[in-house]
PDBQT receptor file of N, H, CA, C and O in Angstrom, charges set to zero:
ATOM      1  N   UNK A   1     -41.203   2.215  35.158  1.00  0.00    +0.000 N 
ATOM      2  CA  UNK A   1     -40.486   2.045  33.937  1.00  0.00    +0.000 C 
ATOM      3  C   UNK A   1     -39.239   1.180  34.197  1.00  0.00    +0.000 C 
ATOM      4  O   UNK A   1     -38.314   1.585  34.902  1.00  0.00    +0.000 OA
ATOM      5  N   UNK A   2     -39.250   0.025  33.626  1.00  0.00    +0.000 N 
ATOM      6  H   UNK A   2     -40.001  -0.304  33.054  1.00  0.00    +0.000 HD
ATOM      7  CA  UNK A   2     -38.052  -0.869  33.825  1.00  0.00    +0.000 C 
ATOM      8  C   UNK A   2     -37.204  -0.800  32.575  1.00  0.00    +0.000 C 
ATOM      9  O   UNK A   2     -37.693  -0.559  31.471  1.00  0.00    +0.000 OA
ATOM     10  N   UNK A   3     -35.990  -1.007  32.771  1.00  0.00    +0.000 N 
ATOM     11  H   UNK A   3     -35.593  -1.203  33.668  1.00  0.00    +0.000 HD
ATOM     12  CA  UNK A   3     -35.023  -0.927  31.692  1.00  0.00    +0.000 C 
ATOM     13  C   UNK A   3     -34.401  -2.321  31.528  1.00  0.00    +0.000 C 
ATOM     14  O   UNK A   3     -34.035  -2.962  32.514  1.00  0.00    +0.000 OA
ATOM     15  N   UNK A   4     -34.289  -2.762  30.328  1.00  0.00    +0.000 N 
ATOM     16  H   UNK A   4     -34.586  -2.241  29.528  1.00  0.00    +0.000 HD
ATOM     17  CA  UNK A   4     -33.572  -4.033  30.082  1.00  0.00    +0.000 C 
ATOM     18  C   UNK A   4     -32.097  -3.735  29.895  1.00  0.00    +0.000 C 
ATOM     19  O   UNK A   4     -31.704  -2.891  29.089  1.00  0.00    +0.000 OA
ATOM     20  N   UNK A   5     -31.277  -4.468  30.678  1.00  0.00    +0.000 N 
ATOM     21  H   UNK A   5     -31.595  -5.153  31.332  1.00  0.00    +0.000 HD
ATOM     22  CA  UNK A   5     -29.852  -4.318  30.581  1.00  0.00    +0.000 C 
ATOM     23  C   UNK A   5     -29.225  -5.381  29.713  1.00  0.00    +0.000 C 
ATOM     24  O   UNK A   5     -29.628  -6.543  29.760  1.00  0.00    +0.000 OA
ATOM     25  N   UNK A   6     -28.257  -5.003  28.934  1.00  0.00    +0.000 N 
ATOM     26  H   UNK A   6     -27.929  -4.059  28.896  1.00  0.00    +0.000 HD
ATOM     27  CA  UNK A   6     -27.502  -5.955  28.188  1.00  0.00    +0.000 C 
ATOM     28  C   UNK A   6     -26.550  -6.707  29.138  1.00  0.00    +0.000 C 
ATOM     29  O   UNK A   6     -26.335  -6.289  30.276  1.00  0.00    +0.000 OA
ATOM     30  N   UNK A   7     -26.009  -7.779  28.667  1.00  0.00    +0.000 N 
ATOM     31  H   UNK A   7     -26.183  -8.118  27.743  1.00  0.00    +0.000 HD
ATOM     32  CA  UNK A   7     -25.083  -8.579  29.476  1.00  0.00    +0.000 C 
ATOM     33  C   UNK A   7     -23.921  -7.745  30.044  1.00  0.00    +0.000 C 
ATOM     34  O   UNK A   7     -23.164  -7.129  29.294  1.00  0.00    +0.000 OA
ATOM     35  N   UNK A   8     -23.794  -7.735  31.375  1.00  0.00    +0.000 N 
ATOM     36  H   UNK A   8     -24.410  -8.235  31.985  1.00  0.00    +0.000 HD
ATOM     37  CA  UNK A   8     -22.780  -6.969  32.023  1.00  0.00    +0.000 C 
ATOM     38  C   UNK A   8     -23.153  -5.578  32.439  1.00  0.00    +0.000 C 
ATOM     39  O   UNK A   8     -22.521  -5.005  33.327  1.00  0.00    +0.000 OA
ATOM     40  N   UNK A   9     -24.190  -5.006  31.803  1.00  0.00    +0.000 N 
ATOM     41  H   UNK A   9     -24.703  -5.471  31.082  1.00  0.00    +0.000 HD
ATOM     42  CA  UNK A   9     -24.539  -3.625  32.153  1.00  0.00    +0.000 C 
ATOM     43  C   UNK A   9     -25.105  -3.465  33.506  1.00  0.00    +0.000 C 
ATOM     44  O   UNK A   9     -24.835  -2.469  34.176  1.00  0.00    +0.000 OA
ATOM     45  N   UNK A  10     -25.937  -4.475  33.971  1.00  0.00    +0.000 N 
ATOM     46  H   UNK A  10     -26.156  -5.284  33.427  1.00  0.00    +0.000 HD
ATOM     47  CA  UNK A  10     -26.540  -4.369  35.276  1.00  0.00    +0.000 C 
ATOM     48  C   UNK A  10     -25.457  -4.303  36.378  1.00  0.00    +0.000 C 
ATOM     49  O   UNK A  10     -25.596  -3.521  37.318  1.00  0.00    +0.000 OA
ATOM     50  N   UNK A  11     -24.415  -5.088  36.277  1.00  0.00    +0.000 N 
ATOM     51  H   UNK A  11     -24.303  -5.723  35.513  1.00  0.00    +0.000 HD
ATOM     52  CA  UNK A  11     -23.368  -5.093  37.259  1.00  0.00    +0.000 C 
ATOM     53  C   UNK A  11     -22.651  -3.744  37.324  1.00  0.00    +0.000 C 
ATOM     54  O   UNK A  11     -22.290  -3.276  38.404  1.00  0.00    +0.000 OA
ATOM     55  N   UNK A  12     -22.460  -3.154  36.211  1.00  0.00    +0.000 N 
ATOM     56  H   UNK A  12     -22.754  -3.534  35.335  1.00  0.00    +0.000 HD
ATOM     57  CA  UNK A  12     -21.811  -1.833  36.153  1.00  0.00    +0.000 C 
ATOM     58  C   UNK A  12     -22.726  -0.773  36.743  1.00  0.00    +0.000 C 
ATOM     59  O   UNK A  12     -22.273   0.106  37.476  1.00  0.00    +0.000 OA
ATOM     60  N   UNK A  13     -23.988  -0.853  36.431  1.00  0.00    +0.000 N 
ATOM     61  H   UNK A  13     -24.356  -1.568  35.836  1.00  0.00    +0.000 HD
ATOM     62  CA  UNK A  13     -24.948   0.102  36.982  1.00  0.00    +0.000 C 
ATOM     63  C   UNK A  13     -25.076  -0.093  38.507  1.00  0.00    +0.000 C 
ATOM     64  O   UNK A  13     -25.157   0.879  39.258  1.00  0.00    +0.000 OA
ATOM     65  N   UNK A  14     -25.091  -1.348  38.946  1.00  0.00    +0.000 N 
ATOM     66  H   UNK A  14     -25.025  -2.138  38.336  1.00  0.00    +0.000 HD
ATOM     67  CA  UNK A  14     -25.214  -1.631  40.385  1.00  0.00    +0.000 C 
ATOM     68  C   UNK A  14     -23.990  -1.114  41.117  1.00  0.00    +0.000 C 
ATOM     69  O   UNK A  14     -24.134  -0.512  42.181  1.00  0.00    +0.000 OA
ATOM     70  N   UNK A  15     -22.812  -1.320  40.599  1.00  0.00    +0.000 N 
ATOM     71  H   UNK A  15     -22.695  -1.809  39.735  1.00  0.00    +0.000 HD
ATOM     72  CA  UNK A  15     -21.611  -0.798  41.248  1.00  0.00    +0.000 C 
ATOM     73  C   UNK A  15     -21.600   0.689  41.281  1.00  0.00    +0.000 C 
ATOM     74  O   UNK A  15     -21.149   1.253  42.278  1.00  0.00    +0.000 OA
ATOM     75  N   UNK A  16     -22.057   1.370  40.276  1.00  0.00    +0.000 N 
ATOM     76  H   UNK A  16     -22.423   0.912  39.466  1.00  0.00    +0.000 HD
ATOM     77  CA  UNK A  16     -22.134   2.810  40.276  1.00  0.00    +0.000 C 
ATOM     78  C   UNK A  16     -23.122   3.287  41.291  1.00  0.00    +0.000 C 
ATOM     79  O   UNK A  16     -22.882   4.283  41.975  1.00  0.00    +0.000 OA
ATOM     80  N   UNK A  17     -24.271   2.572  41.411  1.00  0.00    +0.000 N 
ATOM     81  H   UNK A  17     -24.466   1.764  40.856  1.00  0.00    +0.000 HD
ATOM     82  CA  UNK A  17     -25.295   2.939  42.377  1.00  0.00    +0.000 C 
ATOM     83  C   UNK A  17     -24.732   2.796  43.807  1.00  0.00    +0.000 C 
ATOM     84  O   UNK A  17     -24.962   3.656  44.657  1.00  0.00    +0.000 OA
ATOM     85  N   UNK A  18     -24.010   1.725  44.052  1.00  0.00    +0.000 N 
ATOM     86  H   UNK A  18     -23.823   1.027  43.361  1.00  0.00    +0.000 HD
ATOM     87  CA  UNK A  18     -23.407   1.521  45.389  1.00  0.00    +0.000 C 
ATOM     88  C   UNK A  18     -22.442   2.626  45.732  1.00  0.00    +0.000 C 
ATOM     89  O   UNK A  18     -22.417   3.104  46.866  1.00  0.00    +0.000 OA
ATOM     90  N   UNK A  19     -21.658   3.032  44.776  1.00  0.00    +0.000 N 
ATOM     91  H   UNK A  19     -21.678   2.643  43.855  1.00  0.00    +0.000 HD
ATOM     92  CA  UNK A  19     -20.726   4.118  44.973  1.00  0.00    +0.000 C 
ATOM     93  C   UNK A  19     -21.475   5.436  45.286  1.00  0.00    +0.000 C 
ATOM     94  O   UNK A  19     -21.101   6.189  46.185  1.00  0.00    +0.000 OA
ATOM     95  N   UNK A  20     -22.525   5.673  44.520  1.00  0.00    +0.000 N 
ATOM     96  H   UNK A  20     -22.829   5.062  43.790  1.00  0.00    +0.000 HD
ATOM     97  CA  UNK A  20     -23.297   6.879  44.751  1.00  0.00    +0.000 C 
ATOM     98  C   UNK A  20     -24.020   6.885  46.118  1.00  0.00    +0.000 C 
ATOM     99  O   UNK A  20     -24.123   7.927  46.765  1.00  0.00    +0.000 OA
ATOM    100  N   UNK A  21     -24.508   5.726  46.538  1.00  0.00    +0.000 N 
ATOM    101  H   UNK A  21     -24.423   4.880  46.013  1.00  0.00    +0.000 HD
ATOM    102  CA  UNK A  21     -25.118   5.605  47.832  1.00  0.00    +0.000 C 
ATOM    103  C   UNK A  21     -24.137   5.860  48.961  1.00  0.00    +0.000 C 
ATOM    104  O   UNK A  21     -24.481   6.478  49.969  1.00  0.00    +0.000 OA
ATOM    105  N   UNK A  22     -22.904   5.377  48.786  1.00  0.00    +0.000 N 
ATOM    106  H   UNK A  22     -22.625   4.874  47.968  1.00  0.00    +0.000 HD
ATOM    107  CA  UNK A  22     -21.860   5.654  49.761  1.00  0.00    +0.000 C 
ATOM    108  C   UNK A  22     -21.530   7.178  49.841  1.00  0.00    +0.000 C 
ATOM    109  O   UNK A  22     -21.099   7.683  50.878  1.00  0.00    +0.000 OA
ATOM    110  N   UNK A  23     -21.738   7.830  48.785  1.00  0.00    +0.000 N 
ATOM    111  H   UNK A  23     -22.088   7.419  47.944  1.00  0.00    +0.000 HD
ATOM    112  CA  UNK A  23     -21.458   9.320  48.772  1.00  0.00    +0.000 C 
ATOM    113  C   UNK A  23     -22.642  10.120  49.283  1.00  0.00    +0.000 C 
ATOM    114  O   UNK A  23     -22.538  11.336  49.444  1.00  0.00    +0.000 OA
ATOM    115  N   UNK A  24     -23.765   9.463  49.540  1.00  0.00    +0.000 N 
ATOM    116  H   UNK A  24     -23.849   8.475  49.409  1.00  0.00    +0.000 HD
ATOM    117  CA  UNK A  24     -24.927  10.160  50.000  1.00  0.00    +0.000 C 
ATOM    118  C   UNK A  24     -25.748  10.821  48.967  1.00  0.00    +0.000 C 
ATOM    119  O   UNK A  24     -26.500  11.745  49.274  1.00  0.00    +0.000 OA
ATOM    120  N   UNK A  25     -25.637  10.386  47.746  1.00  0.00    +0.000 N 
ATOM    121  H   UNK A  25     -25.026   9.635  47.496  1.00  0.00    +0.000 HD
ATOM    122  CA  UNK A  25     -26.443  10.959  46.600  1.00  0.00    +0.000 C 
ATOM    123  C   UNK A  25     -27.869  10.470  46.738  1.00  0.00    +0.000 C 
ATOM    124  O   UNK A  25     -28.089   9.319  47.114  1.00  0.00    +0.000 OA
ATOM    125  N   UNK A  26     -28.841  11.315  46.443  1.00  0.00    +0.000 N 
ATOM    126  H   UNK A  26     -28.662  12.251  46.138  1.00  0.00    +0.000 HD
ATOM    127  CA  UNK A  26     -30.234  10.974  46.564  1.00  0.00    +0.000 C 
ATOM    128  C   UNK A  26     -30.676   9.931  45.545  1.00  0.00    +0.000 C 
ATOM    129  O   UNK A  26     -30.084   9.800  44.474  1.00  0.00    +0.000 OA
ATOM    130  N   UNK A  27     -31.713   9.201  45.890  1.00  0.00    +0.000 N 
ATOM    131  H   UNK A  27     -32.194   9.307  46.761  1.00  0.00    +0.000 HD
ATOM    132  CA  UNK A  27     -32.218   8.155  45.028  1.00  0.00    +0.000 C 
ATOM    133  C   UNK A  27     -32.710   8.553  43.709  1.00  0.00    +0.000 C 
ATOM    134  O   UNK A  27     -32.592   7.793  42.748  1.00  0.00    +0.000 OA
ATOM    135  N   UNK A  28     -33.279   9.750  43.610  1.00  0.00    +0.000 N 
ATOM    136  H   UNK A  28     -33.375  10.367  44.391  1.00  0.00    +0.000 HD
ATOM    137  CA  UNK A  28     -33.762  10.285  42.321  1.00  0.00    +0.000 C 
ATOM    138  C   UNK A  28     -32.627  10.459  41.373  1.00  0.00    +0.000 C 
ATOM    139  O   UNK A  28     -32.723  10.114  40.195  1.00  0.00    +0.000 OA
ATOM    140  N   UNK A  29     -31.518  11.009  41.894  1.00  0.00    +0.000 N 
ATOM    141  H   UNK A  29     -31.440  11.289  42.850  1.00  0.00    +0.000 HD
ATOM    142  CA  UNK A  29     -30.353  11.209  41.035  1.00  0.00    +0.000 C 
ATOM    143  C   UNK A  29     -29.734   9.854  40.605  1.00  0.00    +0.000 C 
ATOM    144  O   UNK A  29     -29.312   9.688  39.461  1.00  0.00    +0.000 OA
ATOM    145  N   UNK A  30     -29.695   8.945  41.502  1.00  0.00    +0.000 N 
ATOM    146  H   UNK A  30     -30.038   9.080  42.432  1.00  0.00    +0.000 HD
ATOM    147  CA  UNK A  30     -29.140   7.569  41.203  1.00  0.00    +0.000 C 
ATOM    148  C   UNK A  30     -29.971   6.925  40.114  1.00  0.00    +0.000 C 
ATOM    149  O   UNK A  30     -29.426   6.313  39.195  1.00  0.00    +0.000 OA
ATOM    150  N   UNK A  31     -31.296   7.056  40.207  1.00  0.00    +0.000 N 
ATOM    151  H   UNK A  31     -31.738   7.554  40.953  1.00  0.00    +0.000 HD
ATOM    152  CA  UNK A  31     -32.176   6.444  39.207  1.00  0.00    +0.000 C 
ATOM    153  C   UNK A  31     -31.858   7.040  37.830  1.00  0.00    +0.000 C 
ATOM    154  O   UNK A  31     -31.722   6.304  36.853  1.00  0.00    +0.000 OA
ATOM    155  N   UNK A  32     -31.738   8.376  37.754  1.00  0.00    +0.000 N 
ATOM    156  H   UNK A  32     -31.848   8.974  38.548  1.00  0.00    +0.000 HD
ATOM    157  CA  UNK A  32     -31.513   8.988  36.432  1.00  0.00    +0.000 C 
ATOM    158  C   UNK A  32     -30.108   8.689  35.923  1.00  0.00    +0.000 C 
ATOM    159  O   UNK A  32     -29.914   8.624  34.710  1.00  0.00    +0.000 OA
ATOM    160  N   UNK A  33     -29.115   8.504  36.801  1.00  0.00    +0.000 N 
ATOM    161  H   UNK A  33     -29.273   8.557  37.787  1.00  0.00    +0.000 HD
ATOM    162  CA  UNK A  33     -27.732   8.280  36.409  1.00  0.00    +0.000 C 
ATOM    163  C   UNK A  33     -27.475   6.795  35.990  1.00  0.00    +0.000 C 
ATOM    164  O   UNK A  33     -26.641   6.524  35.126  1.00  0.00    +0.000 OA
ATOM    165  N   UNK A  34     -28.193   5.876  36.609  1.00  0.00    +0.000 N 
ATOM    166  H   UNK A  34     -28.870   6.096  37.310  1.00  0.00    +0.000 HD
ATOM    167  CA  UNK A  34     -27.900   4.431  36.381  1.00  0.00    +0.000 C 
ATOM    168  C   UNK A  34     -28.987   3.760  35.589  1.00  0.00    +0.000 C 
ATOM    169  O   UNK A  34     -28.704   2.751  34.943  1.00  0.00    +0.000 OA
ATOM    170  N   UNK A  35     -30.188   4.232  35.590  1.00  0.00    +0.000 N 
ATOM    171  H   UNK A  35     -30.419   5.052  36.115  1.00  0.00    +0.000 HD
ATOM    172  CA  UNK A  35     -31.263   3.536  34.909  1.00  0.00    +0.000 C 
ATOM    173  C   UNK A  35     -31.880   2.423  35.718  1.00  0.00    +0.000 C 
ATOM    174  O   UNK A  35     -32.762   1.719  35.227  1.00  0.00    +0.000 OA
ATOM    175  N   UNK A  36     -31.434   2.248  36.954  1.00  0.00    +0.000 N 
ATOM    176  H   UNK A  36     -30.718   2.820  37.353  1.00  0.00    +0.000 HD
ATOM    177  CA  UNK A  36     -31.986   1.270  37.856  1.00  0.00    +0.000 C 
ATOM    178  C   UNK A  36     -33.317   1.736  38.442  1.00  0.00    +0.000 C 
ATOM    179  O   UNK A  36     -33.559   2.939  38.539  1.00  0.00    +0.000 OA
ATOM    180  N   UNK A  37     -34.164   0.821  38.824  1.00  0.00    +0.000 N 
ATOM    181  H   UNK A  37     -33.968  -0.156  38.745  1.00  0.00    +0.000 HD
ATOM    182  CA  UNK A  37     -35.411   1.241  39.438  1.00  0.00    +0.000 C 
ATOM    183  C   UNK A  37     -35.204   1.511  40.904  1.00  0.00    +0.000 C 
ATOM    184  O   UNK A  37     -34.188   1.110  41.470  1.00  0.00    +0.000 OA
ATOM    185  N   UNK A  38     -36.143   2.181  41.528  1.00  0.00    +0.000 N 
ATOM    186  H   UNK A  38     -36.969   2.507  41.068  1.00  0.00    +0.000 HD
ATOM    187  CA  UNK A  38     -36.037   2.505  42.908  1.00  0.00    +0.000 C 
ATOM    188  C   UNK A  38     -36.038   1.200  43.773  1.00  0.00    +0.000 C 
ATOM    189  O   UNK A  38     -35.394   1.119  44.819  1.00  0.00    +0.000 OA
ATOM    190  N   UNK A  39     -36.776   0.220  43.288  1.00  0.00    +0.000 N 
ATOM    191  H   UNK A  39     -37.299   0.285  42.438  1.00  0.00    +0.000 HD
ATOM    192  CA  UNK A  39     -36.812  -1.080  44.035  1.00  0.00    +0.000 C 
ATOM    193  C   UNK A  39     -35.422  -1.748  44.007  1.00  0.00    +0.000 C 
ATOM    194  O   UNK A  39     -34.965  -2.256  45.031  1.00  0.00    +0.000 OA
ATOM    195  N   UNK A  40     -34.767  -1.750  42.871  1.00  0.00    +0.000 N 
ATOM    196  H   UNK A  40     -35.138  -1.338  42.039  1.00  0.00    +0.000 HD
ATOM    197  CA  UNK A  40     -33.461  -2.390  42.767  1.00  0.00    +0.000 C 
ATOM    198  C   UNK A  40     -32.460  -1.615  43.604  1.00  0.00    +0.000 C 
ATOM    199  O   UNK A  40     -31.625  -2.221  44.275  1.00  0.00    +0.000 OA
ATOM    200  N   UNK A  41     -32.521  -0.279  43.581  1.00  0.00    +0.000 N 
ATOM    201  H   UNK A  41     -33.199   0.214  43.036  1.00  0.00    +0.000 HD
ATOM    202  CA  UNK A  41     -31.596   0.492  44.398  1.00  0.00    +0.000 C 
ATOM    203  C   UNK A  41     -31.782   0.222  45.885  1.00  0.00    +0.000 C 
ATOM    204  O   UNK A  41     -30.815   0.090  46.635  1.00  0.00    +0.000 OA
ATOM    205  N   UNK A  42     -33.029   0.144  46.289  1.00  0.00    +0.000 N 
ATOM    206  H   UNK A  42     -33.815   0.251  45.680  1.00  0.00    +0.000 HD
ATOM    207  CA  UNK A  42     -33.343  -0.170  47.694  1.00  0.00    +0.000 C 
ATOM    208  C   UNK A  42     -32.791  -1.502  48.105  1.00  0.00    +0.000 C 
ATOM    209  O   UNK A  42     -32.298  -1.654  49.223  1.00  0.00    +0.000 OA
ATOM    210  N   UNK A  43     -32.865  -2.494  47.202  1.00  0.00    +0.000 N 
ATOM    211  H   UNK A  43     -33.265  -2.370  46.294  1.00  0.00    +0.000 HD
ATOM    212  CA  UNK A  43     -32.366  -3.827  47.499  1.00  0.00    +0.000 C 
ATOM    213  C   UNK A  43     -30.843  -3.810  47.586  1.00  0.00    +0.000 C 
ATOM    214  O   UNK A  43     -30.272  -4.517  48.416  1.00  0.00    +0.000 OA
ATOM    215  N   UNK A  44     -30.200  -3.051  46.781  1.00  0.00    +0.000 N 
ATOM    216  H   UNK A  44     -30.664  -2.477  46.107  1.00  0.00    +0.000 HD
ATOM    217  CA  UNK A  44     -28.737  -2.928  46.844  1.00  0.00    +0.000 C 
ATOM    218  C   UNK A  44     -28.331  -2.229  48.150  1.00  0.00    +0.000 C 
ATOM    219  O   UNK A  44     -27.340  -2.586  48.787  1.00  0.00    +0.000 OA
ATOM    220  N   UNK A  45     -29.136  -1.216  48.527  1.00  0.00    +0.000 N 
ATOM    221  H   UNK A  45     -29.941  -0.925  48.009  1.00  0.00    +0.000 HD
ATOM    222  CA  UNK A  45     -28.786  -0.497  49.770  1.00  0.00    +0.000 C 
ATOM    223  C   UNK A  45     -28.973  -1.432  50.979  1.00  0.00    +0.000 C 
ATOM    224  O   UNK A  45     -28.148  -1.435  51.893  1.00  0.00    +0.000 OA
ATOM    225  N   UNK A  46     -30.022  -2.198  50.983  1.00  0.00    +0.000 N 
ATOM    226  H   UNK A  46     -30.692  -2.196  50.241  1.00  0.00    +0.000 HD
ATOM    227  CA  UNK A  46     -30.268  -3.131  52.058  1.00  0.00    +0.000 C 
ATOM    228  C   UNK A  46     -29.130  -4.171  52.162  1.00  0.00    +0.000 C 
ATOM    229  O   UNK A  46     -28.688  -4.495  53.264  1.00  0.00    +0.000 OA
ATOM    230  N   UNK A  47     -28.667  -4.683  51.031  1.00  0.00    +0.000 N 
ATOM    231  H   UNK A  47     -29.026  -4.420  50.136  1.00  0.00    +0.000 HD
ATOM    232  CA  UNK A  47     -27.607  -5.648  51.012  1.00  0.00    +0.000 C 
ATOM    233  C   UNK A  47     -26.339  -5.001  51.595  1.00  0.00    +0.000 C 
ATOM    234  O   UNK A  47     -25.612  -5.617  52.374  1.00  0.00    +0.000 OA
ATOM    235  N   UNK A  48     -26.093  -3.733  51.193  1.00  0.00    +0.000 N 
ATOM    236  H   UNK A  48     -26.684  -3.232  50.560  1.00  0.00    +0.000 HD
ATOM    237  CA  UNK A  48     -24.911  -3.055  51.697  1.00  0.00    +0.000 C 
ATOM    238  C   UNK A  48     -24.980  -2.866  53.224  1.00  0.00    +0.000 C 
ATOM    239  O   UNK A  48     -23.975  -3.063  53.908  1.00  0.00    +0.000 OA
ATOM    240  N   UNK A  49     -26.106  -2.502  53.747  1.00  0.00    +0.000 N 
ATOM    241  H   UNK A  49     -26.922  -2.342  53.192  1.00  0.00    +0.000 HD
ATOM    242  CA  UNK A  49     -26.330  -2.351  55.179  1.00  0.00    +0.000 C 
ATOM    243  C   UNK A  49     -26.131  -3.688  55.932  1.00  0.00    +0.000 C 
ATOM    244  O   UNK A  49     -25.514  -3.755  56.995  1.00  0.00    +0.000 OA
ATOM    245  N   UNK A  50     -26.694  -4.743  55.312  1.00  0.00    +0.000 N 
ATOM    246  H   UNK A  50     -27.195  -4.688  54.449  1.00  0.00    +0.000 HD
ATOM    247  CA  UNK A  50     -26.648  -6.069  55.938  1.00  0.00    +0.000 C 
ATOM    248  C   UNK A  50     -25.190  -6.602  56.045  1.00  0.00    +0.000 C 
ATOM    249  O   UNK A  50     -24.842  -7.311  56.989  1.00  0.00    +0.000 OA
ATOM    250  N   UNK A  51     -24.373  -6.241  55.063  1.00  0.00    +0.000 N 
ATOM    251  H   UNK A  51     -24.656  -5.665  54.297  1.00  0.00    +0.000 HD
ATOM    252  CA  UNK A  51     -22.978  -6.661  55.068  1.00  0.00    +0.000 C 
ATOM    253  C   UNK A  51     -22.188  -6.027  56.215  1.00  0.00    +0.000 C 
ATOM    254  O   UNK A  51     -21.236  -6.608  56.735  1.00  0.00    +0.000 OA
ATOM    255  N   UNK A  52     -22.615  -4.813  56.593  1.00  0.00    +0.000 N 
ATOM    256  H   UNK A  52     -23.388  -4.341  56.170  1.00  0.00    +0.000 HD
ATOM    257  CA  UNK A  52     -21.921  -4.077  57.626  1.00  0.00    +0.000 C 
ATOM    258  C   UNK A  52     -22.207  -4.659  59.031  1.00  0.00    +0.000 C 
ATOM    259  O   UNK A  52     -21.419  -4.484  59.961  1.00  0.00    +0.000 OA
ATOM    260  N   UNK A  53     -23.303  -5.325  59.151  1.00  0.00    +0.000 N 
ATOM    261  H   UNK A  53     -23.942  -5.468  58.395  1.00  0.00    +0.000 HD
ATOM    262  CA  UNK A  53     -23.645  -5.815  60.502  1.00  0.00    +0.000 C 
ATOM    263  C   UNK A  53     -23.484  -7.303  60.602  1.00  0.00    +0.000 C 
ATOM    264  O   UNK A  53     -23.728  -7.880  61.661  1.00  0.00    +0.000 OA
TER     265      UNK A  53
């Protein structure tokens, strides 16, 4: 199930997901809180890990 985001909403959801990932929140909870797909969250997480190295 994909969700269409209005202009600016994706960025807000992505920032919230990054914050939740930093806190160690599970992916299922992040999906329900942000409306992002598992694939998008995994991409964000990978980008966050890549920035650290």
